[in-house]
Phi, psi and omega in degrees: 000139173232158184228158171210161180250138178237135178240139178200193181294345176276355185105208181255144177221134177266126183246125174258135183243123179252135183283344180199167184294322181301319180295315178296316180299320181295320177297317177300327181290345180277353183257125168271126187229140179299339181297342176297337181255008179269186189294110180294334178296331180270317187253357177079201186295161177294176188303314184299311180288327178295320178298317180296322179297324180295328179276315187277334183085172179283167178295151183305322182299331182279359179266358187300316182300316180293317182292323176296321177293320177301318179299322180288325183281324186308317183298326181286341185255006186291340180290352175279351183279071179246147187232159171225159178268134180226154175274140187212174176283333181229153181168183185265337185233140180268135174267104190301317182301314180291326179295314179292333179277357176085012180289131177294333177267076188248012176240160184245135175221163176270141179230133179294131178299326181297341177298338183275355184287144178291152179297148175240140179264133176242119179246121184250113174284114191272348181287149178225158181287162179297337182278354181277130182280165178299323180297316178293322178298318179295319179296317180296314180299320180297320178296317180295317180297319180294317179301309184292325179296310181292318180296322180297335178281342188254337180201160177298132180236131172255108189258133180225147165254156184214155175215144180213132176231154176164184172222201186296328187241351186219105185222154176209154180215161174224149175231134183231123180282137180246130180296139176240016183235075358268170176280127177267116179298317182296320177291320181298322179290325176299322183280330188245354187224019180237151177295327182300321179278314187286330189236355180241287188297317182297323179288314185302310185296315184288314186289334175290325175291333176279353179059051181214151173266356177297133185288339172089166176226186180296134176281172176071027171057047177174178176250170186297352176276354184263110183295326177297316177300317182292329176292321176299321178295316179302317180296318181294326179271005174059047181271148175269165183305326183279348182285158184251129174242120178255108185291158180302160182282134180249191190300317190288142173257011180266353178301149186299327181298337180254315184285326181217071187297330178297313179296321180298311181298314180299324178294317178298321180291319181298323181295337181272347187295330180272000182269145174231000000 
């Protein structure tokens, strides 16, 4: 884990950066928290089981919603499957002229044009409000998993989950890198669509670094419906204009990510089409 401090109009925020989910999970395991004795219906399994879930992912049967959504989205994104011919060391066809000339790159293969695209960072704020139902949390997680899955097939994706708690003067956040080689749908759903991640581990890790038992509120002086707040979050997480920030889930279930996830995913993908 490494840390840095960010200062802005929201005040100061300490950000912890974890290189992988296992490292973050291990740190969460060092905290004994009273939330283990709180309502499991609201926060899910205790710390030990919650940590295992983040590594192992959800059961295969619980991935159906996300996989069905991926099937619907894939067709809309198929126009990105464009190729060009390049000379290479390996391939299916020999370029006779280059071979006779002694060039080591004497064969021709097809290369996806999308391979040339610069990496894009996707940061998913995994916390959700107390008013969000399990059904809405599952729908949100499925949309996030579908977006990252399809995008990772088309261009390099650097995927992170994030959590941030605070008030005007005391804030902390964490960022955890998620492997995309390959991307595990079941693990992504565990991180983005479970109570254990959204309401237990994400709170425990951040508030313990703040050295408080206070459960906390949204950092950056606002909630996820506030675009100004979300821009402050982008700045704190050091995102570039082309990077994607998916703010935490708030009270309403009418947001497009929940009410029409196919349209939401397609819009996010369309926004990436003009980027190189």
